[in-house]
N, C-alpha and C positions, 0 to 999 in steps of 0.2 A: 504493500499500499504506499502510495506517495501522496502526501498532503502539503499543499502550499496555500498561502492566504487567498481567501475568496475576495473577489472584487465587490465592493459595496458602493452603491449609490443611494444617497438620501435626497429625495425630491422635494423637500420642504426647506426652503431657504430662509435663514434668519433675516438677513438684510437689515435695513434701518427701519425704525417704526414709522407708522403713518399709512395713509391709504395706498392700496396697491392698484395699479392700472395694468390689466392683463389683456394682451392682444388675443382675440378670440380664435383667430384662424392660424396665425403664424406659429410654426413648430420649430423646435430646435432639437437636434439629434446629439446624443452622447454615444460615442462609439466605444462599445465595450471591448472590442478587439484590440484597441490601442493599449489597453492595460491588462491584456489577457495573461501576462506573466504572473500576475498576482490573483488569478482566479483560483478557485478550489478545484483541484483535479482529483478525481477518485478512481482508483483501480480496485477491482474486486478482490477481496481478501481470499487467499487460496490456502494458506497454511499458517497455523499459529503453534509454535513450539512452546509448550507451557513452561519449560525449564529455562528458556532464554530470557535473561533480564531485559534485553532490548524490546521485548514484546509487552512490557509493563503497561503501556497505554491501552492494550486490549482488555486488561483485567480490571474492570471498573470498581467492583466492590465484592467483598466476601471471599478474598483470596489471601493466602500467606505468600511470603517471598518464596521463589523457586528453590527446590532442593537440587540434587545432582542431575537428575533426569526426569523430574516430574514436579508438580505443584499441588499443594493441598487446598481444597476448598474449605472455607472457614464457616462454621455455623451451619444454619439450615437454609441459607440462600446465597447464591453466588451469581454474578453477572459478568458477561463478556460482551465486547463490541465486535462487530465485523462490518465491512463495507460491501455493498452490492451495487452493480452498475446496470442491471436489468431486472425487470419484474418477472423473472423466470424462476421456476422451482430450482432449488439447490439441494444437493446431497451433502449432509454433514456426516463425516466420519470422525470418530474420536476413540481414543484408547484410555480407559479409566478402570478404577476398581473401588470397592467400598472400603471404608475405614475399619469395619469390623471383620475379624477373621472367621467368626463362627456364625455369622448371619448375613443375609443379603440386605442390600440397601435399596429402598424405593426412591427413585429420582424422577421428578416431573420436570419437563422442559417446556418453557414458554418462549415464543417468538414474538418480540414486540408486545409483550404482556398477554398474548393469546396462547392458551394451552394447546400444545400440539402432540405430546407423547408422554406416557409414563412407562418407565422401564425398571427392571430389577438388576442392580449391579451386584456382581459376584465379588467374592473376597480376593480373587486374583485378577490380574489385568486381562481385559478382553476388548475387542474392537466392536463398536456399535455404530450402526448406520441409521440416520434419521432423515426423512424427507422434509425439507423446509418448503411449505407450499407457496406458490407464486402470489396468491392474493394477500399474503401477510408481509411480503418482502417490500421494503422501501428502497428507492434510489438513495444511495448514500449510507448513513450510519443506521445499523440495526442492532438490537439487543437480544441476546439469548440469556434467559434466566433459568437457573437450575435450583430447584428446591428439593430438600432431602428430608426423609422421615427421621433419620437418625443423625446424631452428632455427639461425639464423646471426647473427653480428655484422656490422653494416654495415661496420665498419672492415676486415673481412677481404676485401672485394671492391670497396669504394668509397673514394674519397679523403675520408675523414671520420674523426673521432676517436670516433664513436658506437660504444661497445663493448657496448651492450645486446644480450642474446640474445633475438632476435625470431623469431616463428613465423607469426603471422597478424594482420591488422588487422580490427577489427569496428566497424560503425557503430551497429547497434541490434539488439535482440531483441524480438520481438512475439509475445505469447501470445493465442490466440483459440480459441473452441470451433468445431470443424468443423460446418458446416451453418448454420442460421439464426441471425441476431444476436438478442440479447435486446432486449426493449422497454425504454423508459425507466422507471426506477423511482426512488422517492424517495431523496434523500441526507440523512443517511447511511443505509446499508443495514441498520444495527442501531441501533434507537432504544429508549431506556428511557422509559416513560411510565406514571405512576401505579403503580409497582411491578411493571410487566410489561415484557417484552422483545418488541418487534415486529421480526421477523427476516425479511429478504428474501433471495432467492437471490444467488449470487455473493459470499457473505460467510460467515464462520464465527467462532465465539468459543470460547475454550479456557480451561479451568481445569486447574491442575496440583495434584495431591494426593500425600500420602504416607500411605496408610492403615496403621494399626497393628493392626487387628483386624476385627471383623465389622461394618464400616460398610455403609450402603446409600445409594445415590443415589436421591432421590425427585424426579421431574419431573412437571409438570402443564402440558398444552397445552390452551388454551381455544379456539384457532382454528387450523385447518389446511386451507388451500384444496385443491381437488381435483386441481390440476395438479402438486402437489409432494409429496414425501415428506420427513419430518424424520428425521434420523439422529443418533445418538450413537455415537461410536467411542471405545472405552476401550483404551488400549495402554500397554505399558511396554517398556523396553529389553530385558527378558528374553524378549521374543517373545510374550507373552501378549496376546491381543487379544479383546475382546468388542464385537460390533457389533449395535446395536439400531436398528430403524427403525420409524417410526410412520405409519400411513395415516389415522388418525382422532384426534380430540381425546381427552383423558382423563388419569387419574392413573396413573403407573407407578413401580415400585420396582425397582432394579437392585442386585444383590448385589455388593459390592466385596471380599468376603472373600478371593478368589483373588489379590488384588493386595497383600496385607498386606506391609508393609516395603519396597515398591517405589515408585519414582518413577513416577507415573501421569499420563498425558495424557488428558483428557476433552474431545473435540472435538464441538461441536454444529454441524451443517451441514445444508443443504437440497439436494434433488436434484429437478430438473424431469423430466417425462417425456421419454423418448428422442425426439430430433429435434423437440422442442417448444420454442417460444419462450415466455417468461413475461411476465406483465403486471404492472402496479402493484397488481393485486388478488391476486397470488399471494404470500402471506406466511404466517408462523406467529406465533402469540402464545404465548410461554412465560410462564405466570402463576405458575410456581413451580419453583425448582431448589433442593433442600436436601440436606444430608448428615445422615443419621440415624446416631447412634452411642450405644453404651451409656454411661450415666452412671458416671463413675468417682469414687470417694471415696478420698482419700489421707489417712492419718494420720501425723503426725510420729512417728519412732522415739523410744523412750525415751532413746537416746543423744543425739539432737538436742535434745530437751527439756532434758536435763541441761546441754548446752552453753549454751543460751540462758539458763538459770537462772544459771549461773556467770558469764556476761557481765553479766547485769543486776544482780547483787548486789555486784559488784566494780567498781572503777574502774581499768581496765587501760590502760596506755600502749601506743600503737601506733608502731612504728618502721618506716617505709616507705622502703626503700633502692633507689634507681634507679642501676644501672650502665649508663651511656649507650651506646647502639649495640651491644647484646649479642645476637647471634644464638644461640638456644637450642642449636642443633646443634653449637656450638663449646664446649659445656660438657660435661665428663666426667660430670656428673650426668644429662645427657640422652643418654648413650651415645657421646660423642665418643671417638676412639681415643687422644687425648692427654690427659694428666692436667692439664687447664687449670684446674679448679676443685676442688681437694682439700677446701677448707673447705665450699663449698656442697654437695659430694657427701656429706660426713659429716653436715652439718646436715639435708640432704634425706632421709637414711635415717631420721631421727627426726621428719620433718615431713610436710607435704602438698605434693606436687610436681605441679602441673597440667601435664599433658603436652602439651596443645594450647592454649596461651595466646598471644593475639595483640595486637599494637598495632593500634588501629583506623586509624591513619595512620602512614606510614613516616618521620616526622620529628618533632622535639621539639615545635615550636610546636603543631601540630595534636594530637599525642598527649597532651601535657600539658594542653591545653585540655579534652580529653575526660576526663582524670583528675579535673580540678577541677569539671566540670559534669555529667558523665554524659550528654553530648550529642556527636553526631558533628560533624565539622569544618564541615559545611555549616550547622550550627545555631549553634555557638559562634563562628564567624567567624574563627578564627585559621588562615588558609589561606596567605596570602602573608606575606613578610617585613615588609611595612609595614601589617599589620592588627592590630587590637586585639580582645581578647576581648569577647564580648557581655555587657555589664554588666547586661542585663535578666534573665539566667538566675541561678537560685539556685546559689551556689557551695559546694563542700564546706566550705571554711574558715569561711564565714559560718554555715552550719548548725551546725558544731561549736561555734563561738563562742556561738551562741544557746542551746546546751545546756551551757554552762560547761566545754567542752573546749578547752584552749589548744593552738594550732597553731604549729609552728616550722618554718622553712625553712632548711636548711644547704646551700649550694651555691656554686659559682663559675661556673655556666653563664650565659653572657651574655644568653640569652633571659629570664632572671629579673630583669634590671635594669629600671629604670623605663621604661615606654613600652608594653609589650605587655599588661600587666595580670595576668601570672601570679603575681606576688608579692604582689598586693593581698589583704588579708583575713587574712594570717597574724598571729598575736600578736606574733611577733618574727622578724626576718630576720637570718641570719648569712651574709654574702655576702663572698667574697674571690675575685677573678679569678685570682689568681696562685699560691695554694697551697691545699692541702687542710687544712681547719680543723675537722673534725668533732670531734676530741677536745676542743679548747678550747671549742667551742660546747656540746657535751654537758655538759661540766663546768659551764659557766655555767648551763645550763638546770636542772640538778639541784642547784645550790648556792645558788640565789637564790630570788626571790619565787615562782616557779612550781613549786618542787620538789614541793609537795603537790597540785598540780592534776592532773587527768586530762589526758593529753597525746597529741597526734598530732605526730610528728616526721618530717618529710619530708627525706631526705638524698639529694640528686641529685649523684652523682659523675661526673666526666668520663670516666675510663677505662671500657671499652676503646675509646672513640671515637678517631678519628684526631686527631692523628698517632699512629701505632703506634710510639711511642718510650718504652717503659717503662724504669725503672732496669735497669742491665745485669744485675743478679742474677736477673732474671726472664726473660732471653733465653736460655732453656735448650733450646729446640727446634732441631733441625737446620736449617741454612740452606745453600743452594748456595754454593760458592766464587765469588770474583771478582764479586760483585754490589755495584755502587756505586749505591745508590738510597736516597733519603729517603722513607719511607712517609708522606707527607702528602697532604692532599686535592688540592692543586694539581697534584701529580705524577700522582695517579690520573686526573685529567681529561686529562692529556697522553697517558696510555696509551689511554684511551677514544677520543681523536681520532686516534690513530696517530702522534703526535709521538714517542712512545717505544714501541718494539716490545714487545709482550706475549709474551715468551718463557716457556716452561714453567718455567725456573729462576727468572725474575723473579716469576712468580705464586706459585711455592712459597715464595720468600723473603717476599713480602708476607703470605701466609697464616701463616707461622711467626711473623712480627712481630705480627700480630693476635692469635695465640694467646698470645704472651708478654704482650701487653697485657691479655688476659682473665685470665691468671694474676695479673697485678698487681692487677686490679680485684678478684679473689677475695680477695687478701691484705687489701685495704682493707675488704672486707665482713667479714672475720674480725676485724679490729681494732675495728670498730664493735661486733660481738657481744661481744668481749672486754671492752670498756669496761663493758658491763652485767653481765657475769659478775664482773669484778673489784670492781664496786661493789654486788654482791649485789642486782641489780635484775631478774634473770631471772624470778623468780616472779610479777612484776607486768607483764611486757612481752610483747607479741605482735610478732613480726617478720615482715616481708614483704620478700623480696629479688626484684627484678625488673628490667625495663628499660623504656625508653620506645619503643624500636624496635630492629630488627636492623641488620645491616651486611653488605654484600657485600664480602668481603675477597679474592675470587679472580675478580673480574669475571664472576660468574655472570650469565647472560642479558645479557652485554655491558656491564654497569654495575658500578662500584665504589660503595662507601659506602651511602647511603640516599637517601630523598627522591624516587626516580625510578620505582620499580616497586612492585607488591604481591606479588611472588614471595616464597617462604618466607624467604629469607635476610634480607629487609628487614622482615618483620612477625612472624615466629615468635620469641617471646621467652620467657625463663624466668619462672616464677612459683612461689616457694617460700614457704610459710607455716609458722612455727614457733610453737607454743603453749607456754605454761608447762606443766611436767609435771603439775601438779595438776589440769589440765583432763582428763587421761586420754584425749586425742585420739590414736587410733592412727595411725601413718604410713600414707599411701596415695598413689596416683598417679592422680587423676581424669582420665578420658579425654575428658570433655565439652569441646567447644570453648567457650572463655571469652575475655574480652578486657578491655582497660583500661576499657571502658564499664561493666563490672560492678564495678569497684573501689569507687567512691563508696558505693553501697548497701551493699556488704560492710563497708566501713570504718565506716559509721554503725552497723550492727548490732553490729560488734565493740565499738563505744563504748557500746552499750546504747540506741541511738536507733533507733526503728522507725516513726516518723511517716512519712506519705506526703508527700514533697516534690516529687513529679512527676518524679523521676529516672527515666531510661529503663532503666538496667541491671538485671540480676537479681542477687540475693544468691548468693554462692558457698558459703555455709555448709552448705546441705543436701548438696552434693556432696562435702564433706569426709568425711562419714560414710557416704555411699552413692556411691562413686566409679564404680560401673558404669553409672550413668545417662549416656546419651549423646544424648538427643533434644533437641538445641539447635543453634543456628547463630550465627555471628558475621558482622557486616557490617563491611567495611573500605572505605576510600576515600582516594584521593589526588587532590585537586582543584587542586593547585598548578600554576600556569602553564596550559599547554594539554593537560595529561595526561588529566584526566577519567577516571581508572580507578576501578573499583568491583569488589568481590569479596565472595563468600560462602564460608564454610567450614562444612560440616555433615558430621558423621560422618567418612567416609573421603574425601569429595570436596571439591574446591575449584574454584570458578568465578571467572574473572577476565574482566571486560568492559571494553573500551576503545573508543575511537571507531571503530576500523576492524577489530577482531577480538574474538571471544569464545573463551575457552579453558577447558577442563574437564580436571582432573587427578585421578587416583586416588593420593592421598598415601600410602596404605599400600604401594603397589607402585612409586610414582614420586615420591618425596619431592623430587628435584631438578626436577620439573615440566618434563619433556622431551617427553612424548607427549600431544598434544592430543586428547582424546576427544570433542570437541563434536559431531562428525558421526557417530561410532560410537554415541553414547548420546543421541539427540535428545530423548527424554522427560526424562531427567535434566537435560540442558542447559536445556530449557524451564522446568523447575521452578526451577532456580537463577536463570535470567534473570528469571523472575517475582518471585522473592524480592528480587533487586537492585532491580527497579523499584518494588516496594512500599516499599522503604526510601528511594527517591529521589523520591518524589512531592512533597516539600516544596520550597519556595524556599530558595536559598542566602542566608543572612543577609548583608545589606549592612553589613560591618563598618566601624567608624570607622578612618580612615587615620591613620598616624603618619608624620612626616617623618623619614626615616632620616638626613638631613643634620644634624638637630638633636639626634641622640643624642649623649651625652657621648663625648668622644674616646677614652677607654680602652675603652668597650664597642665602638665602631666598630673599633678596632684588633684587639680580640679576635675579633670576627666575621670580620674579614678574614683573620686568621691561621688560622682554621678553614675558610676557603673559602666561608663563607656569603654574604658580600657582596664586591663588587670595590672 
């Protein structure tokens, strides 16, 4: 099986807010063949060696790691994946045996959740053949589920400490067409030559779309051999299916209007005549695959034009405040049941509160690298603790400087010390590892030689990051009695490893201490705002309050803190914008998914800078005045160590892909991300899988290494105290 990213087109354009004028007859085409190299190409699964670790992606759930020449099924249900490229019956051959030596094992087999066979497994290896019926086979991914009557632990009957719950042992799975074998055909079975696709049987290619209106699919076949039929199958998770087959060459148009607003899978596959082998001369040439859609013209609303004019004619300062490790759902501004953020809640009532804002990576180094470059971590290089930022990328601070905007960094975060490159390019750095100095720093900025400059002031505060030890006056939330525990990163690791037992009372205590730290962070944000209020600077200042990543304070998904997963608690962060009253910007809560990637472009526009610097993010300004727009997605990644996790958030759905598992969640109904929908919604999952791969086609930047042993002693001690290094 060969899988490469599917080509994804989204036909709902964000654009600028305001009335749309759509030409009713004019059509524009999107040529899918131009980007065919990132389409999803599927080759029928033929053989799965259960003992080969390279085949791990086939074994979805209910399996142990492979033994020398077999693999144990775990528990009473196990699932494998296989790919099919025709809706034809397949023969499944497998070699397996029961776990019990003195009794047979009853095994029931389900194809895509439909029962097809029940067999008795003997105590020794035997070969079993099962017919997989054509009416249950899907083009692309299929699931085989095995359920077992018996499962036992070897330790219960043998002199062993093996406590695994075992049911059956498998050596291989072989898939073949009943009847004649196919003739030799060229490799690869799908070839792109001179703008055309040469397509042989036993293969399929897939596009995923999300139509938003009266689109059409236009295809052109210039060659179709007589022994095969070409098929296009269009389907969605709502059960809508359109099946078109072609017996001769020609141009065809297919209406996609019935799929508007749905995640759609469009599969192109071939079928040979019944009981007929095919030869190297049996193939199809697709000379055109296009999407036709109406031309849409968008005009900026008068309110947005007025906002830009106000920004361009004045020199406004921007204060960007990061409260480190702040999960949005622990803010009362975002509906949390405790009043953890009284200041931000009050400020948000008069500002712009982005409801679905994300850190592109779940830790400071990678996330801040994105803030300064508008690039993902695989591009800017700040992935590991010993890597330095890619100096070949344009940085936000350099662009601001070239346009006479002074930039200031106020922080005590150790990652901003020399070495990693995050503090380079700022006009002035105010750095103190041991105390919060923003009042003194702001006083200095506005009292000296830069007081009349247009300014970007980046304030990166430590709370609510661990340790969760705020001043006592903020510890107002109830905690269980008789808890003796220090909420620091090192102790969180001990809970994860089982060295300290994770009782409900202990987890409640840790959550309350985190909430107290959020309350403390909120008070610091208020002090920053009060400085500008007391010095009569509000009329000339735009504020943004946000975070660099979230934090898991209750061991959600088995982890504390951050840096380890892409679940909501580690990546969903607050983002609040407050404009001077004279701008007349009404308060709103945009629902569009947005991320740190979008901040640099937005900051430049807020500074009156609109030149194209090759930054990848989108400006957030149009969504301030048109918050109902939601047609956008964000890409997240965690490449530290061996994690290799990637995620897409779009509208209500979130997809997470890791080395061994794909997960799809409906955040509207399952914000805690407990129910994986990846098998219930295969077209939606395919769409998101394709989006992830389209973002991941580039190489990871080989970052310059730094020697952690040569970092100054104070920075090393600070990083150790926070649990970042040993």
